[in-house]
C-alpha positions in Angstrom: 20.1 2.5 33.6 17.3 4.7 32.3 18.5 8.0 30.9 17.4 11.4 32.4 16.3 13.9 29.8 16.7 17.5 30.9 16.8 19.5 27.7 15.0 19.6 24.3 18.3 18.9 22.6 18.8 15.8 24.8 15.3 14.7 24.0 15.8 15.0 20.3 19.2 13.3 20.4 17.7 10.4 22.5 15.0 9.9 20.0 17.6 9.5 17.2 17.8 13.0 15.8 15.5 15.6 14.3 13.9 13.3 11.7 13.2 10.5 14.2 11.8 13.0 16.8 9.6 14.5 14.1 8.2 11.0 13.4 7.7 10.3 17.1 5.7 13.5 17.6 4.1 13.4 14.1 5.4 16.8 13.1 7.7 18.2 10.5 11.5 18.1 10.9 11.6 21.9 10.7 9.2 22.1 13.7 11.5 19.9 15.8 14.4 22.1 14.6 12.5 25.2 15.9 12.0 23.4 19.3 15.7 22.7 19.5 16.6 26.3 18.5 14.3 27.8 21.1 14.9 25.2 23.8 11.1 25.0 24.3 8.4 22.4 23.6 4.8 23.0 22.8 2.5 22.0 25.6 0.6 19.4 23.5 3.7 17.1 23.6 3.4 16.5 27.3 0.9 13.6 27.2 3.1 11.8 24.6 6.2 12.4 26.8 4.5 11.2 30.0 3.4 8.0 28.2 6.9 7.4 27.0 8.3 8.0 30.5 5.7 5.7 32.1 6.8 2.9 29.8 10.2 3.2 31.5 12.1 4.4 28.5 13.3 7.6 30.1 13.0 9.8 33.1 11.9 13.4 32.3 13.5 16.0 34.5 11.5 18.9 35.8 13.8 21.2 33.8 12.4 19.6 30.6 8.8 20.0 31.6 9.5 23.7 32.4 10.3 24.3 28.7 6.6 23.7 27.7 4.9 26.6 26.0 1.2 27.2 26.6 -1.1 25.8 23.9 -1.4 27.9 20.8 1.2 30.4 21.8 4.8 31.3 22.2 4.5 32.9 25.6 1.9 34.4 27.8 -1.6 35.0 26.5 -2.4 38.5 25.4 -4.3 40.7 27.8 -7.8 41.5 26.7 -10.2 44.1 27.9 -12.3 41.5 29.6 -9.4 40.1 31.6 -8.5 43.5 33.0 -11.9 44.1 34.5 
């Protein structure tokens, strides 16, 4: 049976822990630890996750994809003068 991954913690555990997840995403172990602590993933990991899921290794729940942060930020983009016009 293919496992369903619903949380960042489940994702990291399924990959074999923080160090293995860091290798999988080509980031530092502290970066993965930060993802686990916040329960959120950077948006740039989505293509890698989708490829992995397409290979039949896992099923990604909608709950997991809802944890994605917008690129380059921790939340919503800052409002600028131009966007208020």
